[in-house]
C-alpha positions as CSV (number, residue, x, y, z in Angstrom):
1,M,-0.3,-0.4,-0.1
2,D,0.6,3.4,-0.3
3,R,0.7,6.5,2.6
4,T,1.9,9.0,2.5
5,T,2.5,11.1,5.7
6,T,2.4,14.1,6.4
7,T,3.8,16.8,9.1
8,T,2.5,19.9,10.1
9,G,5.8,21.5,12.0
10,S,6.8,21.0,15.4
11,L,4.6,20.4,19.0
12,A,5.7,24.4,19.2
13,G,5.4,26.2,16.3
14,G,8.2,27.0,15.7
15,S,11.0,25.1,13.0
16,S,12.0,21.6,13.9
17,A,15.7,22.2,13.9
18,A,14.7,25.3,16.3
19,N,13.8,22.6,19.0
20,P,15.1,19.4,19.9
21,V,12.2,18.2,21.3
22,G,9.5,19.0,19.0
23,A,11.8,16.4,16.2
24,K,11.3,13.7,18.9
25,V,8.3,14.0,18.7
26,E,7.8,14.4,14.8
27,G,10.2,11.5,15.0
28,V,8.4,9.2,16.6
29,A,5.6,10.3,14.9
30,K,7.0,9.8,12.3
31,S,8.1,5.8,13.0
32,A,4.5,5.1,14.3
33,H,2.9,5.8,10.8
34,Q,5.8,3.5,9.1
35,A,5.4,1.4,12.0
36,T,1.1,1.5,11.2
37,D,2.3,1.1,6.8
38,Q,4.1,-1.7,7.9
39,L,1.3,-3.5,9.4
40,A,-0.9,-2.1,7.7
41,D,0.9,-3.9,4.5
42,K,0.5,-7.4,6.0
43,A,-2.3,-7.2,7.3
44,T,-3.8,-6.6,3.3
45,A,-1.0,-8.9,2.2
46,G,-2.5,-11.8,4.5
47,V,-5.9,-10.7,3.8
48,D,-5.7,-11.4,0.3
49,R,-4.5,-14.3,0.2
50,L,-6.9,-15.7,2.7
51,S,-9.3,-14.0,-0.1
52,G,-7.8,-15.9,-2.6
53,T,-8.2,-19.5,-0.9
54,A,-11.5,-19.0,-0.1
55,H,-12.4,-18.2,-3.5
56,R,-11.0,-21.1,-4.6
57,T,-13.1,-23.2,-2.2
58,I,-15.9,-21.7,-3.7
59,N,-14.8,-22.5,-7.3
60,T,-13.4,-26.0,-6.0
61,A,-17.3,-26.4,-4.5
62,A,-19.4,-24.7,-7.6
63,D,-17.2,-26.8,-10.1
64,A,-18.1,-30.0,-8.2
65,A,-22.1,-29.0,-7.5
66,T,-21.5,-28.7,-11.3
67,S,-20.8,-31.7,-12.4
68,A,-22.9,-33.0,-9.9
69,A,-26.0,-31.6,-11.1
70,E,-25.1,-32.8,-14.2
71,W,-24.9,-36.5,-13.6
72,A,-28.3,-36.4,-12.5
73,S,-29.5,-34.6,-15.4
74,T,-28.6,-37.7,-17.6
75,I,-31.1,-40.0,-15.0
76,P,-34.0,-39.2,-16.2
77,E,-32.4,-40.1,-19.8
78,E,-31.2,-43.6,-19.0
79,A,-34.4,-44.2,-17.1
80,R,-36.2,-44.2,-20.7
81,Q,-33.3,-45.9,-22.3
82,V,-33.8,-49.4,-20.2
83,Q,-37.7,-48.4,-19.4
84,A,-37.6,-48.9,-23.8
85,R,-35.6,-51.5,-23.8
86,F,-37.0,-53.6,-21.3
87,T,-40.6,-52.7,-23.3
88,E,-39.1,-54.3,-26.8
89,S,-38.7,-57.2,-24.4
90,A,-41.2,-58.1,-23.4
91,S,-43.2,-56.7,-26.2
92,A,-40.9,-59.7,-28.1
93,S,-41.0,-61.9,-25.5
94,I,-44.5,-62.0,-26.0
95,R,-45.1,-62.2,-29.6
96,A,-42.8,-65.0,-29.4
97,R,-44.6,-66.6,-27.2
98,P,-48.6,-65.4,-26.7
99,I,-50.2,-68.8,-25.1
100,T,-47.4,-69.5,-23.1
101,T,-47.9,-65.7,-21.3
102,V,-51.3,-65.8,-21.5
103,V,-51.5,-69.4,-19.4
104,G,-48.9,-67.6,-17.0
105,A,-50.3,-64.7,-16.5
106,L,-53.5,-66.9,-15.3
107,V,-51.6,-68.4,-13.0
108,V,-50.2,-66.0,-11.4
109,G,-53.7,-63.9,-11.4
110,Y,-55.1,-67.4,-9.9
111,L,-51.8,-67.2,-7.6
112,L,-52.1,-63.5,-6.6
113,G,-56.0,-64.1,-5.6
114,R,-55.6,-67.2,-3.6
115,L,-53.3,-65.4,-1.7
116,A,-55.6,-61.9,-1.0
117,R,-57.9,-64.4,0.5
118,L,-55.7,-65.7,3.0
């Protein structure tokens, strides 16, 4: 950080060369300003570092959430494809053996009816 400090002269109102106490006070004030500026620069660097880490963490989480959302959006399409394959397979089996399918359905219906009476 670039900070500029200004001093307004000595406390007594005269020049700093004429008043050694005022010169000492100004020197201490200048040192204090410099120390404050150095601390502020270090604090700013630390905050910038923490801010960068927080941004990277948030970006990583956002990327993971996006990937999960994209994966989840493919599930309905995959379910439709599985359903279509199953329907086609069942239809082909029924076309190949229609009498066996009807007899099997009657037997299953009879057994379910008997179980329901218990």
